[in-house]
C-alpha positions, 0 to 999 in steps of 0.5 A: 848901441839896440835903440834903432838912432834917429838919425839914421833913420835920417840919414836913411831917408837922406840916402833916398833923396839924389840931392842928398844921397852923397851925403848921406852916404858920408855921414854914415860912414863917419858914422860907422867906419872907425868902428867895423874897420876893426871889427875886420881888422880883428878877423883879418888881423893887418891894417891894409887887408882890412881896409879892402875889406872895409873898403869891399863892405862899403861898396857893397853897402853902396849898391845895396841900401837903396832896397834897406828895408830896415827890418833891422837895425841899420849898424845890425845889417853893416856888421853882417857885412862887415862880417860876411866880407871878412870871412869871404876874404879869408876864405880867397886867401885860403883858395888862393895859396892853396895851404893848409889851414893852419898853413894860414892861421899860422900866416896870420899868427905871423903877419901880426907879429910881424905889426910894428907895434907887436910885443909878445909880452902884452896881454893885448897882442896874446890875445890876439894871437890866441884870436888867430887859432880861433875858426874864422865863423868863432872868431866872429862872434868872438870878435862881436861879444868881446870888444863890440859887447853886442847883445847876443840877441841882437848878434843872431841877426847878425850872423843869422844863427839862432842865441844858442848855437851863439851862446856856446860858440862863444864859450868854445872860443873863450876856452880855446883863447884862456887855454891858449894864453895858459900854455903861451 
């Protein structure tokens, strides 16, 4: 995952050419859409919300790709935008509802429980509920490390945070999740 894929470089070159720009962008979407969708979905919970955030994210990518300097991997840059868009969305939800943070977190848990396939006895659903108890940024760290198996070095580029802070954040997230799972 940490290697710059040669096809990413090719897609970026094609994106810079007006004749192949749209095809290259479609290639980027096809390559990364599913991973980014699930990254976002674990942050915002609801399918429709995840799709909205993903669309907003790809609009930002379309508008910003021209200026992408390639000082990081393409997927690192995409994950950074996806994470920031997810955090922005969650912040907007909190402001819009003008309710306490715990009400928003309970709302995310309720959204999760209303999912069609929800079964509170299944460990993956318990883990999702546990994740909803985490602060947004901690949830992003857990998400990238646990689900996407992203190395801390790469995560520090995505989240623009030191590796030490990320390790501590992940450790705290794991402890909170373990506590939740043992007590629910």
